[in-house]
C-alpha positions as CSV (number, residue, x, y, z in Angstrom):
1,M,99.1,111.9,103.8
2,E,98.2,115.6,103.8
3,F,95.3,117.6,105.1
4,L,94.4,120.9,106.5
5,A,92.9,121.2,110.1
6,L,90.7,124.2,110.8
7,D,89.0,125.9,113.7
8,L,86.9,129.0,114.1
9,E,86.0,131.0,117.3
10,T,82.8,133.0,117.0
11,T,80.6,135.4,119.0
12,G,77.8,132.9,119.2
13,L,76.2,129.8,117.6
14,D,74.0,131.3,115.0
15,P,76.0,131.9,111.6
16,Q,73.2,134.2,110.4
17,R,73.5,136.5,113.4
18,D,76.9,135.9,115.0
19,E,80.3,136.5,113.7
20,I,83.8,134.9,113.3
21,V,86.4,136.4,115.6
22,E,89.3,134.0,115.1
23,I,90.4,131.5,112.4
24,G,93.2,128.9,112.9
25,L,94.7,126.8,110.2
26,V,97.3,124.0,110.7
27,W,98.8,122.1,107.6
28,F,99.5,118.5,108.4
29,S,101.8,116.2,106.3
30,G,103.3,112.8,107.3
31,G,101.4,112.8,110.6
32,E,102.9,116.1,111.9
33,P,102.0,119.7,111.8
34,Q,104.1,121.5,109.0
35,A,102.8,125.0,109.2
36,R,100.4,127.1,111.4
37,R,98.6,130.4,110.8
38,S,95.9,132.3,112.7
39,W,93.9,135.5,112.2
40,L,91.9,137.7,114.6
41,V,88.8,139.1,113.1
42,R,87.1,142.3,114.1
43,P,83.4,141.8,114.6
44,A,80.7,144.4,114.2
45,R,79.4,143.8,117.8
46,A,80.4,141.7,120.9
47,G,78.9,138.4,121.7
48,E,78.7,135.6,124.4
49,G,81.5,133.7,122.6
50,L,84.1,136.3,123.4
51,A,83.9,135.2,127.1
52,I,84.4,131.5,126.2
53,S,87.5,132.2,124.0
54,G,89.1,134.7,126.4
55,L,89.3,137.3,123.6
56,S,88.5,140.9,124.7
57,W,86.4,143.4,122.7
58,E,89.3,145.9,122.9
59,E,91.8,143.3,121.5
60,L,89.6,142.6,118.6
61,Q,89.0,146.2,117.7
62,A,92.7,146.4,116.4
63,A,92.1,143.2,114.3
64,P,91.3,143.3,110.5
65,S,87.7,142.9,109.4
66,L,86.3,139.7,107.8
67,E,86.4,141.3,104.4
68,E,90.2,141.6,104.8
69,V,90.8,138.1,106.3
70,L,88.5,135.8,104.4
71,P,90.1,136.3,101.0
72,Q,93.4,135.1,102.6
73,V,91.7,132.0,104.2
74,L,89.4,130.7,101.5
75,P,92.0,129.9,98.8
76,E,93.8,127.6,101.3
77,L,90.8,125.4,101.4
78,A,90.4,124.8,97.7
79,G,90.8,121.2,96.7
80,R,92.1,120.1,100.1
81,T,91.0,117.7,102.7
82,V,89.8,120.0,105.5
83,V,89.5,118.5,109.1
84,A,87.4,120.2,111.8
85,H,85.6,119.2,115.0
86,N,81.9,119.7,114.3
87,A,82.7,120.7,110.7
88,P,79.1,121.6,109.9
89,F,79.4,124.5,112.4
90,D,82.6,125.8,110.8
91,R,81.2,125.4,107.3
92,A,78.1,127.3,108.1
93,F,80.0,130.3,109.4
94,L,82.4,130.4,106.5
95,A,79.5,130.1,104.0
96,A,77.6,133.0,105.8
97,G,80.7,135.1,105.9
98,A,81.4,134.4,102.2
99,R,77.8,135.3,101.3
100,R,78.1,138.6,103.0
101,L,81.2,139.3,100.9
102,G,79.6,138.0,97.7
103,V,82.1,135.2,97.2
104,A,81.9,131.4,97.2
105,V,83.6,129.0,99.5
106,P,85.8,126.8,97.3
107,H,85.3,123.1,97.0
108,A,87.0,121.1,99.7
109,R,86.7,117.5,101.1
110,W,85.4,118.1,104.6
111,V,86.0,115.6,107.5
112,D,84.2,115.9,110.8
113,T,86.1,114.4,113.7
114,L,83.0,114.7,115.9
115,S,80.8,112.3,113.8
116,L,84.1,110.2,113.2
117,A,84.7,109.9,116.9
118,R,81.1,108.9,117.6
119,A,81.3,106.1,115.1
120,L,84.7,104.8,116.1
121,W,84.6,105.4,119.9
122,P,81.0,104.6,120.8
123,G,79.7,104.8,124.4
124,R,81.8,107.7,125.6
125,A,80.3,110.2,128.0
126,G,81.3,113.2,125.8
127,Y,82.8,113.9,122.4
128,S,83.8,117.5,122.8
129,L,87.2,118.4,121.5
130,E,88.2,119.1,125.1
131,A,87.2,115.6,126.2
132,L,88.9,113.9,123.3
133,R,92.0,116.0,123.7
134,A,92.2,115.0,127.4
135,E,91.7,111.4,126.6
136,L,94.6,111.5,124.1
137,G,96.8,113.5,126.5
138,L,97.0,116.6,124.3
139,E,97.7,120.0,125.9
140,A,94.5,122.1,126.6
141,G,93.9,124.9,124.1
142,G,91.7,127.3,126.0
143,H,89.2,127.8,123.2
144,R,91.6,129.5,120.9
145,A,91.5,128.7,117.1
146,L,95.1,127.7,116.5
147,P,95.5,125.1,119.3
148,D,92.1,123.8,118.7
149,A,92.8,123.3,115.0
150,E,95.9,121.4,115.9
151,A,94.0,119.3,118.4
152,A,91.4,118.5,115.7
153,G,94.2,117.3,113.4
154,R,95.7,115.1,116.0
155,V,92.4,113.7,117.1
156,F,91.8,112.8,113.4
157,L,95.2,111.0,113.1
158,A,94.3,109.0,116.3
159,L,90.9,108.2,114.8
160,L,92.5,107.1,111.5
161,S,94.9,104.9,113.4
162,R,92.0,103.4,115.2
163,L,90.2,102.7,112.0
164,A,93.3,101.2,110.3
165,S,93.6,98.7,113.2
166,L,90.0,97.3,112.8
167,P,89.5,94.0,111.0
168,D,87.9,94.1,107.6
169,E,84.5,92.9,108.9
170,A,84.3,95.8,111.3
171,R,85.4,98.3,108.7
172,A,82.7,97.0,106.4
173,R,80.1,97.7,109.1
174,L,81.3,101.3,109.6
175,S,81.6,102.0,105.8
176,P,78.0,103.6,105.4
177,Q,78.7,105.9,108.3
178,L,82.1,107.3,107.2
179,P,82.8,109.6,104.2
180,E,84.8,108.5,101.3
181,E,87.6,111.0,102.2
182,V,88.3,109.1,105.4
183,W,89.0,105.8,103.6
184,G,91.2,107.6,101.2
185,L,93.4,108.8,103.9
186,L,94.0,105.4,105.5
187,P,97.6,104.1,105.3
188,G,97.9,102.0,102.2
189,A,94.7,103.4,100.6
190,E,96.3,104.2,97.3
191,L,97.8,100.7,97.2
192,A,94.4,99.1,98.0
193,G,92.8,101.2,95.2
194,A,95.5,100.0,92.8
195,F,94.7,96.3,93.6
196,S,91.0,97.0,93.4
197,R,91.4,98.3,89.8
198,L,93.6,95.2,88.9
199,E,91.0,92.8,90.4
200,S,88.3,94.4,88.3
201,R,90.1,93.1,85.1
202,P,88.7,90.0,83.6
203,G,90.6,87.0,84.7
204,Y,92.4,88.7,87.5
205,S,91.3,87.2,90.9
206,R,91.7,88.7,94.4
207,R,94.8,87.3,96.2
208,P,94.9,88.4,99.9
209,T,98.5,87.1,100.3
210,Q,99.6,89.5,97.4
211,R,98.0,92.4,99.2
212,A,99.6,91.5,102.4
213,F,103.0,91.1,100.6
214,A,102.5,94.6,99.1
215,Q,101.7,96.2,102.4
216,A,104.8,94.7,104.0
217,A,106.9,96.0,101.1
218,L,105.3,99.4,101.4
219,A,106.0,99.6,105.1
220,A,109.6,98.8,104.5
221,L,110.0,101.4,101.8
222,Q,108.3,104.2,103.7
223,E,110.3,103.5,106.9
224,G,113.7,103.1,105.0
225,K,114.2,99.6,106.3
226,V,115.6,96.4,104.7
227,G,112.7,94.0,104.1
228,L,113.3,90.3,103.5
229,L,110.0,88.9,102.1
230,E,109.5,85.2,101.1
231,A,106.3,84.0,99.4
232,G,105.3,80.9,97.6
233,P,104.5,80.4,93.8
234,G,101.3,82.0,92.8
235,T,101.4,84.9,95.3
236,G,102.0,87.5,92.7
237,K,105.3,88.7,94.2
238,T,106.3,91.0,91.2
239,L,103.3,93.2,91.4
240,G,103.4,92.8,95.1
241,Y,106.7,94.8,95.3
242,L,106.4,96.7,92.0
243,L,103.2,98.6,93.0
244,P,104.5,100.0,96.3
245,L,107.9,100.8,94.8
246,L,106.4,102.9,92.0
247,Q,104.0,104.6,94.5
248,V,106.9,105.6,96.8
249,L,109.0,106.8,93.8
250,A,106.2,108.9,92.5
251,R,105.6,110.5,95.8
252,E,109.2,111.0,97.1
253,G,111.3,110.9,93.9
254,G,114.7,109.2,93.6
255,R,115.5,106.1,91.7
256,A,115.5,102.4,92.3
257,V,117.0,99.2,90.8
258,V,115.0,96.0,90.5
259,A,117.3,93.1,89.9
260,T,115.7,89.9,88.6
261,R,117.3,86.4,89.0
262,T,116.6,85.2,85.4
263,R,116.3,86.9,82.0
264,A,112.8,85.4,81.8
265,L,111.7,87.2,84.9
266,Q,113.2,90.4,83.6
267,E,111.2,90.0,80.3
268,Q,108.0,89.2,82.3
269,L,108.4,92.4,84.5
270,W,109.2,94.6,81.5
271,R,106.5,93.4,79.1
272,H,103.7,92.3,81.4
273,D,104.0,93.5,85.0
274,L,105.2,97.0,84.6
275,P,102.4,98.0,82.1
276,L,99.9,96.5,84.6
277,A,101.3,98.4,87.4
278,R,101.2,101.7,85.5
279,E,97.6,101.1,84.6
280,A,96.6,100.2,88.2
281,L,98.3,103.3,89.7
282,G,97.2,105.6,86.9
283,F,100.5,107.4,86.3
284,E,103.7,107.1,84.3
285,L,107.3,107.0,85.4
286,P,110.4,107.0,83.2
287,V,111.8,103.5,83.1
288,A,114.9,102.0,81.5
289,L,115.8,98.4,80.8
290,L,119.5,97.8,81.3
291,K,121.3,94.7,80.1
292,G,124.9,93.5,80.5
293,R,127.0,90.3,80.0
294,D,126.8,89.3,83.7
295,L,124.1,91.2,85.3
296,R,120.4,91.6,84.2
297,S,118.5,94.3,85.9
298,S,115.6,96.6,85.4
299,P,116.2,100.0,87.0
300,L,113.1,102.1,87.7
301,T,113.9,105.7,88.1
302,T,112.1,109.0,88.3
303,G,115.3,110.8,87.3
304,R,117.4,110.9,84.0
305,R,118.9,107.6,82.7
306,H,122.6,106.8,82.9
307,C,123.2,104.0,80.5
308,G,127.0,103.9,80.2
309,R,128.0,100.6,78.8
310,W,124.5,99.2,79.3
311,R,122.1,98.8,76.5
312,C,118.9,100.8,77.2
313,S,115.5,100.7,75.9
314,V,112.3,102.5,77.0
315,P,108.8,101.2,76.5
């Protein structure tokens, strides 16, 4: 899961009159910050917001102008999921600044942690970033853009964890309140989407045990653990392990071997289940069918094939 956390410090609350004085970006991947960058921005005039952030007018006079900074920032947003606390505020200031420069803010999928927190943690006395940060035990940031951006990202991860832990009935009630981008970032969302596409096919029925089997297989693969899974007839075990395996191979690379117990199961996987899995996931991976005298296996690989004495064929 990847997203970009953003925070702005400004001279006030009015995007038409006030100005951006600091921008912080933190790139998250795999639940942790991977890169950070911040810019001070020289405003045309001072404002009340400077006292809140602790930035001095003298300090900002040495900073580059918005005309110099914004062309570096805007391309980083393009096509990304951008997380911010009170995101409409940040979007309005970015849009106003972009208009002054005669440029457009690129399309991004925005997620507002303020509205998300209100939906998932109702009844709290306050939903400011400072209050949520204190509740989660995060270090105070002192109203500076970079630590506040990181805090927004960590709050978002905590909210996602909370959402993932809710039963299906509670999630269904929350669905109208939450943007589609949030559901897409939940653990296992890609897998759930693949099963939804399969279940829309004529004659394919929803099997909760198959989904549970696949989630257990995905967890073992992602954590690098050994998984021993047992399920009864009719569960749909082959797609239950094949979908998460292909998903992990596509994201992380490497290669895998799927060894079937019988030749009939091998043929079923090759001719029926593998094409279904590719269709459900929406991407292709190079796959080889290997056969020998004493061992029948179906290696699935994202790398080149090594056939040796095996007989290989590719669909």
